[in-house]
VOGU-3710 file (C-alpha; in Angstrom, 3 decimals, decimal comma):
1> mlscqtnktt> 0,000/0,000/0,000  1,423/3,359/-1,070  0,904/6,214/1,384  1,545/9,872/0,698  1,122/13,255/2,368  0,427/16,188/0,108  -1,316/19,512/-0,196  -3,367/18,265/-3,142  -7,140/18,653/-2,906  -8,099/16,453/-5,879
11> ytlsspnktn> -7,347/12,758/-6,434  -8,358/10,325/-9,152  -8,667/6,570/-8,986  -9,049/4,407/-12,096  -10,271/0,851/-12,432  -7,765/-1,780/-13,612  -8,886/-1,383/-17,238  -8,871/2,441/-16,834  -12,535/2,737/-17,865  -14,175/3,694/-14,567
21> vitftisgst> -12,701/6,723/-12,823  -13,517/8,192/-9,409  -12,515/11,780/-8,739  -12,350/12,870/-5,096  -12,005/16,501/-4,142  -12,128/18,829/-1,159  -13,953/21,884/-2,407  -14,234/24,653/0,152  -13,394/22,084/2,872  -16,361/19,857/1,872
31> payavshgek> -15,606/16,360/0,491  -17,164/15,368/-2,818  -16,778/12,641/-5,429  -17,560/12,200/-9,117  -17,591/9,156/-11,410  -16,974/8,726/-15,126  -16,953/5,791/-17,526  -14,614/6,406/-20,436  -15,580/9,742/-21,953  -18,996/9,695/-20,278
41> qvitpsemgf> -19,577/11,390/-16,947  -21,873/9,296/-14,745  -21,944/11,176/-11,422  -21,149/14,886/-11,269  -19,524/16,220/-8,067  -21,671/15,012/-5,174  -21,477/15,901/-1,504  -20,324/13,469/1,179  -20,612/13,389/4,963  -23,046/13,148/7,869
51> vlkdndnlcq> -25,256/15,125/10,205  -25,114/13,990/13,832  -27,450/14,750/16,717  -28,084/18,415/17,594  -27,313/19,418/13,984  -23,640/18,550/14,481  -22,244/18,541/10,936  -19,585/16,042/9,927  -19,457/17,182/6,323  -17,278/20,291/6,105
61> nfkilnteen> -14,278/22,050/7,584  -12,098/19,107/6,460  -8,514/18,876/5,365  -6,731/15,884/3,865  -4,209/14,395/6,269  -2,862/11,815/3,847  -3,926/9,198/1,323  -3,099/5,573/0,614  -3,324/3,716/-2,696  -3,507/-0,010/-3,233
71> sfdetweqvw> -4,249/-2,597/-5,919  -5,747/-6,021/-5,353  -6,291/-9,040/-7,581  -7,433/-12,493/-6,532  -9,767/-15,229/-7,683  -11,889/-16,814/-4,988  -14,179/-19,824/-4,971  -17,842/-19,678/-4,014  -19,194/-22,374/-1,738  -22,140/-22,334/-4,166
81> gekhnirnhy> -23,355/-19,818/-6,682  -24,049/-18,655/-10,210  -20,313/-18,603/-10,952  -17,886/-20,890/-9,167  -14,677/-18,855/-9,428  -14,936/-15,078/-9,104  -12,199/-12,565/-9,824  -11,897/-9,695/-7,348  -9,764/-7,060/-9,061  -9,744/-3,400/-8,065
91> nelmvhlqek> -7,677/-0,311/-7,357  -8,194/1,447/-4,031  -7,779/4,937/-2,606  -8,070/5,627/1,119  -8,462/9,295/2,030  -7,815/10,299/5,647  -9,633/13,512/6,612  -9,644/15,655/9,747  -11,640/18,674/10,761  -9,434/21,778/10,701
101> tgkkrkldiq> -10,859/23,313/13,866  -13,318/22,553/16,660  -13,421/18,886/17,669  -10,866/17,991/14,971  -12,543/14,637/14,368  -11,151/12,225/11,811  -13,087/10,584/8,983  -11,738/8,126/6,412  -13,297/7,500/2,994  -12,320/4,297/1,197
111> frafddgvaf> -12,826/4,137/-2,578  -12,577/1,102/-4,853  -12,706/1,152/-8,643  -13,619/-2,066/-10,436  -14,021/-2,721/-14,141  -17,762/-3,231/-13,521  -18,362/-0,243/-11,250  -17,222/1,723/-8,234  -17,795/1,662/-4,491  -16,952/3,678/-1,407
121> ryifpeqgik> -17,584/3,621/2,315  -16,961/5,812/5,345  -14,886/4,767/8,330  -15,143/6,839/11,499  -12,172/5,529/13,520  -11,834/5,176/17,272  -10,632/8,571/18,517  -11,441/8,738/22,198  -15,128/9,644/21,867  -16,918/8,247/24,928
131> dsifimdelt> -20,447/9,506/24,255  -22,911/7,665/22,049  -22,939/8,693/18,400  -26,335/9,329/16,822  -26,363/9,689/13,044  -29,369/11,747/11,959  -28,590/11,881/8,243  -26,092/10,728/5,656  -25,374/13,358/3,018  -23,983/11,102/0,288
141> gfnlkndgdc> -25,292/12,394/-3,014  -25,811/10,801/-6,406  -25,909/13,718/-8,815  -26,544/12,070/-12,159  -25,146/13,624/-15,305  -27,960/12,302/-17,510  -31,610/11,504/-17,152  -32,904/8,154/-18,354  -35,408/5,409/-17,656  -35,378/3,639/-14,312
151> wwipayktnr> -37,178/0,699/-12,734  -38,164/1,144/-9,107  -40,364/0,142/-6,194  -41,396/2,676/-3,519  -39,853/2,873/-0,066  -41,768/3,335/3,202  -44,928/1,647/1,895  -46,967/-1,358/3,008  -45,947/-4,808/1,719  -42,248/-4,034/2,063
161> yehlfsktpv> -40,537/-4,886/-1,268  -43,501/-6,777/-2,701  -44,517/-4,310/-5,409  -44,651/-4,347/-9,159  -41,870/-2,266/-10,653  -42,648/1,119/-12,171  -40,725/2,441/-15,152  -40,341/6,231/-15,288  -37,705/8,848/-16,071  -35,255/8,828/-13,179
171> skidtvhtpl> -35,966/12,537/-12,666  -39,581/11,667/-11,751  -39,008/9,239/-8,855  -39,607/10,055/-5,200  -37,997/7,811/-2,542  -37,260/4,284/-3,726  -35,559/1,078/-2,696  -32,272/-0,195/-4,023  -31,143/-1,803/-6,237  -32,232/1,148/-8,370
181> tiksnsglyl> -31,542/0,331/-12,008  -31,170/3,063/-14,626  -30,899/3,030/-18,395  -29,116/6,339/-18,830  -29,634/8,570/-21,826  -25,843/8,320/-22,181  -26,332/4,697/-23,243  -24,962/3,225/-19,993  -26,780/0,951/-17,561  -26,392/1,780/-13,869
191> slheadlknf> -27,434/0,196/-10,591  -27,290/1,928/-7,190  -27,141/-0,426/-4,211  -24,971/-1,276/-1,199  -22,743/-4,115/-0,011  -21,779/-5,666/3,320  -24,686/-4,137/5,226  -24,185/-4,675/8,958  -24,402/-2,638/12,179  -25,952/0,209/10,209
201> asytvahkng> -29,219/1,244/8,586  -29,972/0,299/5,005  -30,484/3,136/2,589  -33,133/4,201/0,123  -32,616/6,709/-2,702  -34,351/10,057/-2,109  -34,981/12,578/-4,875  -33,758/16,071/-4,013  -34,248/18,011/-7,230  -33,629/17,577/-10,940
211> lnfevdlmpw> -31,080/14,797/-11,334  -29,762/15,109/-7,778  -30,424/12,275/-5,330  -29,308/11,475/-1,804  -28,891/8,521/0,530  -31,893/8,264/2,844  -31,169/5,962/5,797  -34,151/4,025/7,163  -34,690/5,278/10,735  -35,403/3,807/14,113
221> hdgvkvktkg> -38,911/4,531/15,434  -37,545/7,578/17,284  -36,157/9,138/14,089  -32,481/8,421/14,732  -30,894/6,741/11,708  -27,897/4,981/13,315  -26,918/4,518/16,963  -23,346/3,566/17,808  -20,499/4,175/20,228  -16,897/5,163/19,654
231> sfqtpwrtiq> -16,661/4,459/15,944  -18,647/3,326/12,927  -18,211/1,956/9,440  -20,849/2,260/6,757  -21,732/-0,386/4,204  -20,262/0,121/0,743  -22,225/2,513/-1,458  -22,098/0,843/-4,874  -22,593/2,009/-8,445  -22,497/-0,799/-10,987
241> iaekpgdlvt> -21,826/0,414/-14,535  -22,401/-1,556/-17,717  -22,590/-0,933/-21,446  -25,137/-3,757/-21,899  -27,954/-4,687/-19,510  -26,780/-8,302/-19,312  -23,437/-7,139/-17,923  -25,229/-5,935/-14,787  -26,472/-9,497/-14,270  -22,955/-10,958/-14,481
251> sylilnlnep> -21,347/-8,309/-12,269  -19,994/-9,700/-8,980  -19,030/-6,350/-7,466  -21,507/-6,721/-4,576  -20,101/-10,121/-3,596  -16,515/-8,902/-3,915  -17,172/-6,141/-1,384  -18,240/-8,582/1,320  -15,877/-10,366/3,685  -14,718/-13,903/2,808
261> nkledtswie> -16,489/-16,970/4,149  -16,377/-17,113/7,967  -17,720/-20,660/8,315  -14,894/-23,164/8,697  -17,093/-26,180/7,987  -19,506/-25,857/5,066  -20,000/-29,580/4,435  -23,574/-29,363/5,757  -24,547/-26,640/3,262  -26,070/-27,902/0,038
271> tykylgiwwg> -28,169/-26,442/-2,754  -31,433/-28,179/-3,574  -34,816/-28,240/-5,268  -37,870/-28,795/-3,116  -41,573/-29,464/-3,043  -43,804/-27,735/-0,528  -47,253/-27,870/1,013  -47,383/-24,284/-0,168  -49,153/-23,618/-3,457  -52,116/-25,586/-2,152
281> mhiskytfye> -52,404/-23,159/0,768  -52,122/-20,085/-1,438  -54,845/-21,301/-3,804  -57,051/-22,222/-0,788  -56,953/-25,974/-1,310  -55,419/-26,129/2,174  -55,126/-23,731/5,104  -52,087/-22,649/7,098  -54,085/-23,001/10,303  -55,644/-26,021/12,009
291> gpkhgastan> -58,986/-27,271/10,758  -60,502/-29,702/8,236  -58,333/-28,333/5,394  -55,083/-27,942/7,403  -52,164/-28,412/5,006  -49,389/-29,372/7,431  -50,898/-32,534/8,831  -48,969/-35,758/9,276  -51,156/-37,444/6,653  -50,560/-34,730/4,056
301> sfqyidackk> -46,846/-34,697/4,867  -46,607/-38,432/4,224  -48,371/-37,988/0,876  -45,946/-35,217/-0,120  -42,962/-37,326/0,943  -44,274/-40,107/-1,267  -44,567/-37,605/-4,127  -40,986/-36,425/-3,527  -39,782/-40,016/-3,780  -41,774/-40,631/-6,950
311> lgihhllieg> -40,470/-37,448/-8,595  -36,875/-37,832/-7,396  -36,940/-34,614/-5,338  -35,112/-34,817/-2,021  -36,421/-31,848/-0,017  -39,864/-30,937/1,286  -40,967/-27,674/2,929  -43,734/-27,934/5,521  -45,339/-24,641/6,621  -47,940/-24,378/9,357
321> wnkgwtptwy> -46,936/-27,412/11,445  -46,660/-25,485/14,714  -49,056/-23,894/17,169  -50,116/-20,288/16,705  -51,588/-20,152/13,210  -54,999/-18,493/12,865  -57,132/-17,368/9,901  -55,723/-13,834/10,366  -52,089/-14,798/11,008  -50,825/-12,544/8,189
331> enkmhmfsft> -52,277/-9,326/9,602  -49,915/-6,715/10,999  -50,045/-7,429/14,700  -47,859/-9,009/17,379  -48,912/-12,562/16,515  -47,747/-15,315/18,863  -46,264/-18,483/17,387  -44,692/-21,441/19,130  -41,545/-22,799/17,506  -41,472/-26,105/19,402
341> rstddfnlkk> -45,115/-27,205/19,838  -46,781/-29,082/16,983  -50,403/-28,804/15,938  -52,669/-31,596/17,136  -52,647/-33,315/13,722  -48,874/-33,196/13,144  -46,036/-35,276/14,597  -42,619/-33,830/13,750  -40,637/-36,922/14,704  -42,860/-39,287/12,708
351> vtdyarqndv> -42,645/-37,015/9,671  -38,865/-36,538/9,802  -38,347/-40,265/10,386  -40,573/-41,173/7,436  -38,830/-38,606/5,266  -35,410/-39,998/6,181  -36,542/-43,520/5,294  -37,489/-42,228/1,827  -34,319/-40,166/1,215  -36,153/-36,882/1,716
361> kiigyhetgs> -35,046/-34,009/3,949  -37,608/-31,820/5,661  -37,185/-28,037/5,452  -38,281/-26,343/8,662  -40,343/-23,190/8,847  -40,371/-20,357/11,354  -43,022/-17,685/10,842  -42,351/-14,808/13,209  -45,254/-12,594/12,179  -42,635/-9,844/12,701
371> niinyrkqid> -42,995/-10,392/16,459  -39,263/-10,399/17,023  -39,596/-10,236/20,806  -41,421/-13,574/20,758  -39,032/-15,121/18,241  -35,876/-14,156/20,108  -37,210/-15,823/23,232  -37,653/-19,127/21,381  -35,082/-19,068/18,602  -32,524/-21,316/20,300
381> agmklyqdmg> -35,116/-23,885/21,294  -36,693/-23,810/17,837  -33,408/-24,209/15,986  -32,137/-26,855/18,421  -35,327/-28,861/17,788  -34,627/-28,828/14,057  -31,012/-29,843/14,617  -32,137/-32,743/16,815  -34,563/-33,883/14,090  -31,829/-33,886/11,443
391> indvkigqvg> -33,152/-30,798/9,676  -30,495/-28,625/8,000  -32,642/-25,968/6,333  -35,157/-23,427/7,567  -37,392/-20,883/5,887  -37,983/-17,886/8,149  -40,890/-15,522/7,507  -41,333/-11,976/8,782  -44,845/-11,201/7,572  -45,713/-7,699/8,765
401> dmlnmkewhg> -44,800/-4,215/7,574  -42,918/-3,309/10,748  -40,807/-5,457/13,064  -42,352/-5,458/16,550  -45,016/-3,152/15,058  -42,625/-0,186/15,087  -39,265/-0,750/13,361  -38,657/-0,831/9,604  -37,211/-4,060/8,235  -34,406/-1,975/6,711
411> sqfgveyyre> -33,630/-0,009/9,865  -30,518/-0,618/11,948  -32,740/-2,678/14,248  -33,753/-4,879/11,313  -30,240/-5,124/9,911  -28,891/-6,345/13,232  -31,818/-8,748/13,726  -31,383/-10,453/10,346  -27,624/-10,808/10,812  -28,138/-12,174/14,336
421> vlkkaakyhl> -30,536/-14,859/13,030  -28,105/-15,819/10,274  -25,251/-16,324/12,744  -27,532/-18,224/15,113  -28,643/-20,534/12,306  -25,008/-21,305/11,438  -24,456/-22,361/15,043  -27,171/-25,006/14,610  -26,021/-25,974/11,100  -29,124/-24,508/9,464
431> tvnfhepika> -29,220/-22,843/6,067  -31,635/-19,910/5,830  -34,233/-18,872/3,283  -35,562/-15,480/4,471  -39,026/-14,346/3,416  -40,390/-10,829/3,932  -36,747/-9,911/4,589  -34,466/-6,978/4,433  -32,760/-6,705/1,034  -29,662/-8,791/0,339
441> tgerrtypnm> -26,268/-7,069/0,057  -23,901/-9,973/-0,617  -23,703/-11,435/2,895  -24,019/-14,895/1,356  -20,275/-14,718/0,670  -19,483/-14,263/4,368  -22,168/-16,621/5,651  -22,883/-19,124/2,857  -25,715/-20,592/4,928  -27,583/-17,487/3,692
451> maregargqe> -29,113/-19,268/0,719  -31,880/-17,091/-0,677  -34,335/-14,376/0,182  -37,700/-13,365/-1,137  -37,754/-9,577/-0,906  -39,834/-9,041/-4,042  -43,233/-9,836/-5,470  -43,142/-13,585/-6,025  -45,215/-16,349/-7,565  -47,845/-16,388/-4,809
461> ynawsegnpp> -49,360/-13,148/-6,096  -50,647/-15,170/-9,037  -52,769/-17,188/-6,599  -54,814/-14,473/-4,905  -54,375/-11,125/-6,695  -54,546/-9,754/-10,212  -51,231/-11,531/-10,640  -47,818/-10,658/-11,993  -47,784/-9,327/-15,572  -45,535/-11,055/-18,148
471> shtailpftr> -42,981/-8,239/-17,917  -42,401/-8,767/-14,174  -39,938/-11,643/-14,480  -38,189/-9,820/-17,334  -37,532/-6,924/-14,929  -36,408/-8,914/-11,867  -32,977/-10,035/-13,244  -31,941/-6,384/-13,645  -33,374/-5,074/-10,370  -34,075/-7,267/-7,338
481> mlagpmdftp> -31,829/-10,100/-8,561  -28,776/-7,806/-8,632  -28,918/-7,918/-4,824  -28,703/-11,710/-4,630  -30,618/-14,974/-5,080  -34,389/-14,839/-4,822  -36,771/-17,584/-3,787  -39,337/-16,667/-6,446  -40,915/-20,148/-6,263  -41,342/-20,869/-9,991
491> gvidvletkg> -42,561/-24,061/-11,607  -46,355/-23,797/-11,713  -46,799/-25,595/-15,023  -50,565/-26,062/-14,766  -50,934/-22,316/-15,199  -54,736/-22,391/-15,241  -55,068/-24,650/-12,171  -56,024/-21,885/-9,735  -59,358/-21,452/-11,508  -60,546/-24,403/-9,462
501> fnkrrvhtta> -59,849/-22,642/-6,166  -59,261/-18,874/-6,158  -60,349/-18,379/-9,780  -56,942/-16,922/-10,595  -54,245/-17,970/-13,040  -50,497/-17,656/-13,654  -49,760/-15,102/-16,377  -47,115/-17,091/-18,262  -46,898/-20,164/-20,410  -45,714/-23,395/-18,826
511> akqlalyvvl> -42,512/-23,261/-20,885  -41,702/-19,887/-19,345  -42,102/-21,399/-15,885  -39,395/-23,924/-16,830  -37,119/-21,193/-18,215  -37,319/-19,257/-14,934  -35,137/-21,901/-13,259  -32,243/-20,666/-15,381  -33,130/-16,971/-15,588  -33,850/-16,381/-11,871
521> fspvqmladl> -30,891/-17,764/-9,946  -31,369/-19,397/-6,575  -29,449/-22,203/-4,865  -32,807/-23,365/-3,465  -35,476/-23,709/-6,133  -39,030/-24,596/-5,284  -41,117/-26,769/-7,563  -44,147/-24,732/-6,617  -47,001/-26,609/-8,287  -49,152/-29,306/-6,741
531> penyigkpef> -47,241/-32,619/-7,007  -50,038/-34,236/-8,990  -49,475/-31,669/-11,738  -45,919/-32,972/-12,240  -46,470/-36,714/-12,124  -46,663/-38,184/-15,598  -45,842/-34,867/-17,327  -42,899/-35,208/-19,766  -41,909/-31,539/-19,271  -41,141/-32,355/-15,629
541> qfladvptdw> -37,923/-33,927/-16,889  -36,408/-30,460/-17,282  -37,219/-29,665/-13,644  -35,694/-32,956/-12,561  -32,527/-32,214/-14,550  -31,886/-28,497/-14,000  -29,110/-27,891/-11,419  -29,035/-25,397/-8,557  -25,252/-24,804/-8,504  -23,340/-23,446/-11,469
551> edtkvlnaei> -19,829/-23,135/-12,836  -20,515/-20,150/-15,079  -23,257/-17,773/-16,220  -23,654/-15,737/-19,412  -26,418/-13,448/-20,678  -26,805/-13,847/-24,446  -29,361/-11,108/-25,073  -31,424/-8,807/-22,897  -33,518/-5,671/-22,690  -34,904/-4,683/-19,299
561> geyittvrkd> -38,586/-5,535/-18,990  -38,672/-6,965/-22,504  -36,688/-10,211/-22,669  -33,604/-12,017/-21,441  -31,768/-15,169/-22,526  -29,420/-16,663/-19,919  -27,183/-19,719/-20,147  -25,501/-21,442/-17,220  -23,011/-24,288/-17,078  -23,609/-27,089/-14,605
571> lksddwylgs> -20,882/-27,271/-11,951  -20,875/-31,077/-11,903  -21,017/-31,901/-15,627  -20,274/-30,505/-19,087  -23,945/-29,671/-19,640  -25,279/-26,179/-20,265  -28,808/-24,915/-19,628  -30,646/-22,074/-21,353  -33,611/-20,036/-20,197  -35,187/-17,414/-22,430
581> itnkktrdfd> -38,265/-15,400/-21,432  -40,266/-12,538/-22,885  -42,909/-10,058/-21,784  -46,274/-9,860/-23,557  -44,601/-9,772/-26,979  -43,879/-12,768/-29,199  -40,184/-13,094/-30,064  -37,888/-15,198/-32,227  -34,158/-15,416/-31,517  -31,163/-16,877/-33,312
591> idlsflgegk> -28,994/-18,218/-30,482  -25,245/-18,340/-31,082  -24,057/-21,554/-29,416  -20,380/-20,593/-29,195  -20,618/-20,766/-25,382  -20,682/-24,566/-25,658  -17,505/-26,573/-25,240  -15,919/-28,794/-27,850  -17,790/-31,769/-29,224  -21,446/-32,530/-29,760
601> yeaqiyadgk> -24,436/-31,841/-27,549  -28,034/-32,963/-27,561  -30,285/-29,927/-27,255  -33,348/-31,013/-25,274  -35,803/-28,211/-26,037  -38,929/-27,318/-24,020  -40,761/-24,570/-25,876  -43,989/-22,774/-26,642  -45,393/-24,710/-29,573  -47,038/-23,260/-32,641
611> gvdinhnpst> -49,882/-20,961/-31,634  -49,133/-21,266/-27,901  -48,985/-18,092/-25,840  -50,309/-16,721/-22,578  -53,888/-16,785/-23,891  -53,819/-19,858/-26,136  -53,065/-23,317/-24,715  -50,543/-21,851/-22,225  -50,056/-25,182/-20,408  -48,835/-26,902/-23,571
621> vtiskkevqa> -45,075/-27,517/-23,793  -43,570/-28,777/-27,035  -40,548/-31,029/-26,473  -37,967/-31,744/-29,162  -34,334/-32,806/-29,513  -31,580/-31,700/-31,848  -27,854/-32,422/-32,136  -25,783/-29,206/-32,018  -22,218/-27,923/-31,731  -20,588/-24,668/-30,683
631> kdtlkihlga> -20,364/-23,507/-34,315  -24,154/-23,711/-34,746  -26,964/-21,201/-34,421  -30,235/-22,378/-32,897  -33,564/-20,724/-33,644  -35,976/-20,423/-30,716  -39,514/-19,085/-30,522  -41,168/-17,441/-27,503  -44,916/-16,983/-27,493  -46,398/-13,883/-25,886
641> gggtairfkk> -45,809/-14,236/-22,139  -43,744/-17,315/-22,900  -40,296/-18,808/-22,870  -37,963/-21,592/-23,861  -35,894/-23,897/-21,656  -33,088/-26,047/-23,066  -30,703/-28,589/-21,647  -27,550/-29,002/-23,756  -26,447/-32,504/-22,808  -22,850/-33,342/-23,717
651> l> -22,675/-36,427/-25,918
//
C-alpha cells in the first residue's frame, strides 16, 4: 500500500482497465466525489458526509491528512453460486480527513474502482469519543449527469418490497428502494445499491431536485438513523456500470465487497430443489391453520414425501406445522407463534423419520409474524429442535410491515436482527431462506448458509391477486436479482389450475415457468405446483434435470422488462442450460451456441409450440431434440408471455 502526504485537494482513482474513474475533491473544505466511464460522466460532483445529533455537521471544515493507494487481484471460490470462481480485481484509494478546527474529528473514505463499477464507504475511527454517536442523516449524493429510464419500487410503503416495478424517467421518482436500475440517456446501464450491510441502517434513494439524489437511511422509530459508540463503518455505497444490460447481471461487485467466508465447515450446506405444502395453501386448497383443510398434517406430509420419492426430489418444505396459526395470522399485529409445539394433527418426529426412510429431507419453517420479541425468546429452542430432528434448512418468515409493530425491516434494528438470526442458524447448522426480509447485500459470501431471500413480489401473487404481468420476471434479473438470489418459487406448469380454487391464473406459459429456473438464480429452487401436476408430465424432466449450482453464467441477449436469454453451465457436468423469457410480446431469436464446449451436444428443447402463448393453450409444452455444436446457431420461438428452456447434454 502506497501512502503519501500532500497539499493536493483532488485525487483520481481508475479501475484496472482504466474505464471507470472516481474523482475525489475537497472543495471549500467539503468532500465530494464524481464518477466517469470512459468519456462519459456518470456522477457529477456530489457531496459526502453526515449530520449527527443536535445538527452537528460532519461534512465540512475538512482537510486531507494523507492518502493511501492499493491494488488487489485475486480469484476466490464460491461455496455455491451462479459462478464458481470469481475474480476480485480493483484499485483502491483511502483518504484520511480531519476537521481543521473545533473537535478535529477524523473521517476516512475508502474508494474502490472495479471494471464493472465503483464503491466507497466511510470509516469513522476510534478517537477517544466516549459519548454515544447518533447519526441523523447521511449526506452522500448521487448527482446524475444524464436523465434516463429507471425501474423502481417505492420505499416506506406497506408490503415491504412486494410491489410491481414502475418504469419512469429517473428525474420523476420520489424515494425508492435499491437496487435502483437506470438506463441512462448516455447509453450506460447503472445500478445503485450497497454491499456488506451490517451494524448500520440500510439506505433508500431520495430525490432532491432535478437529477440530484441522496442517501436516505431508514430510521429507528424515534427518528435516529444509526446509533453507535466510539466508531462506525458504513456499508459500501455501490454504483455498478455496464454498457449492456446483461453485464449488470454478471457483475460480482456486490459479492466482492463482502468479507470472505467465515464458516470453517460448510460440508452441511447444500443447494437443492424442493416441493412444498405451499401452493395448495395459497390457492385455498389447504389452510395454514388447524382445521378440516389444514395443510401441514402428518397425513398430508406423508403424501408429499411419497410424491418427492416418486419425482426424485429430495427436499420438502412444511409450513404451518406449529401452534399459533390463525385465519388472520398474516395481519400486521404481534402474533404469537410457538416454535417447538406441533399442531394436534402433526407429529414432527414421525414425519422426519418417514422422510429420512425415503431419502427426503424436511425443510423447517419459522413464521415470526414480525414479532421479534417472541421469536428471540424461542429461537434457540426452535433451531435446536430442528437440529435434533436432522433438519439442516429453515425458511424464516417476517410477515408484517414493521418489526415489533414499530421498526422498519431496513432499519438498523432490522439489519442487526437479520444478521443475528443468520449467525444463530449457522451455530445449529441450518441454512436460511428469508421471506419478507431486508434486502440482500452480498452477505451470502461471508455466511454461505444465507441461501436465498424473497424480498420481491413472487409467484404467490398469481394465486390471490390480479397476478404478476408477463414483464415482471423480465424486470427482476436487472433489479431485485442484482442484490442476490431470490426464492421466487417458480414451476407452476398447470398455469390455469387456480381457476378451481381462487379463480386466478399464472400469467405465463408453462414453458416460461421452466425457463425461470435458469433466468432467476437461486441455490434453493421450489417446484411450486401441486405434485399431482408434475407426475406423468414429460416436461417435468427439465425440472428434474436443471441444477441449482453453477460453474458459469452468461447473458446472451437482454432488454430490461422486454426479454432475457441466460445460459448457465452445470458445476458437476459438461452440460449447459438455457432459459429465455419474454414479456407480452412474441419473439424469435437466433442463439449463437459458441458458449458450448468442444464436441457434440443434444439440445433437449422445451418450448412454446405453434400458436401457444399466454392466452392460447398456455399449459402446452412442445418437447424436441436436436444435435448441435458450438459452431451452430439455434432458432428459438417465444410466445407472448412465454419462454424456452433447453438442456444441452454433452454427448
